[in-house]
Steps between C-alpha positions, in 0.01 A plus 500: 500500500172605339515650157210654302482703173209667329380311184581790274806683632519872428813636338656840578462719195758743361458850647730751651270522809436168668144576611380507135706192405361294790140608466506439125651156547221389744216654291628314199521174692139556607391519138456881454585664165703792645803695382774673686369842395162415664663423833713816479210730433206349681692440822595875496881439492569626158364849573738556789817710477686494828832629630682521829583849603857451604639201314490316169355198676382164352207521742336774290303260270316347799528725802180686537209547746330192629162638390624491141617144535169386647313668218731332244422158655131574470522632154688188388180310560350681197718282278258216571577321831399551858802575723527471876811603686683293763673731743696336777683780682853629487805312396810643662853406581720519805853631524639173351275544195281210610124508521378596844282261696192712417603493138513117503161475656354738237673320213352170618153649499551612145640163397199313652261731317683446166508127546119506513497685160733243341275225645212674324701490177554883485843670441578795710687832445732578796702808592857443599618188316790473488584868539266804522320393184167338424511139393269196453452211736386182314549241778665401819756233607550447868550859632593647162311692238524374142525816299526674165686834523703755291796257544348269238515794249866569545637149478505420875336199661172551697610293801237445781497767763452423876205694643744697725727582202312807395578868448179683536541861632163641605347165597410154381245505218361251251220520247227234480331467156171353618246495217426646152343849508272641235510871415388751240800584278384854436459576878839349574653720235330809639618420855854430379519831307367710787733341757797510256440876458524543878813297528670667204427850624602399861157578659542206731656434856869558502791372714705776657833378347361470153322691230240331286353654187625737239730686746693170542673575165631823648634302803677246280661783302618669817643174635688447174645845482554591870532182698824348635487156369566171690527128420127480452450795268562320171283203584225731633494716185517194267222313679275810527540575130429143389184486721380842376558406138299183524232662709430778245514242208228301682282815539534583128408146395197488741367830365510365146319190613217671704454764232273238337315457826391854585358770266757764558828520294801388696738480216659846545582416863624161404731661246651731758557213735671308218732802449561499875589138488752563223662787691532285807639217296790738412551561870507121549763470221724754672459319836453125437473258783844383613821665610570861376618839582308819580677727261403862461433456133265214554324672785451817297359310199250307708401809695422676173300196381304498829405857438354398170328205670326732746360717220383190303321358807352838594347517152386134507323560832335822369366298211387230727336745731301644206372148423397445855318836518321432172387168631 
């Protein structure tokens, strides 16, 4: 049985959203001086507010148009490393919840491609290990991936995963970090702010079942006050609030940092995003991760807080828009 590990294994970093934790872990292992707030803002993720129209669904933090995801992958390069995508087709299950023959073939293609990256001493970010989350592959053993995932952050072992033991709705995807990339910090900041404004206001492609942008706050309020809840509602609410809270914190911190890079004043917008983060933190406190009930009192409280949140982000984006126009 052949086993190979990269010489400097990447470690999954704490983040409510696994994409950021995995990317940050790999970039750190490659020697880049990058912070979580950088990944949140530069990738575009932190500017997004998203909601499913009919349910309080835990898919909301990540279910948006493929064009946005492709732009997120491309924008992530602006953190300092060239990224290529490995896409190996769909990974589906049969009626017995086993990978279909086509899925097995596709998964083997991905495994062979990832093995080449490990042999080149480069860790990989992969979608769908061990559940629909991003994780890091640091090596291989036989037909298994040696990984670092969110499990290591919650006291669970990161046991190796067979290349067919994935959960990757939407298709098999891995990220190759191929070589350092030089960039102009000012130009990256300007690109990030302009794209962030579009994402924040919702001026981007949308999925039919979801609302992305400022109107997503209204959808979340409606879901909390008018929806008939099911077994996923509490988890969906809690996870969405946690991801939003961290996302807007990241934007606030990033704006403070790049205020020193560009000539325009970003502090007023940063302060509004900080207020937004604090309001969303209150929502997170009402609906923490874990088991809980969807009581009317809690739902009403969070619905009111989300109304405040929309006003704060509306103002923050207006301030940001003024800076962009002035530039």
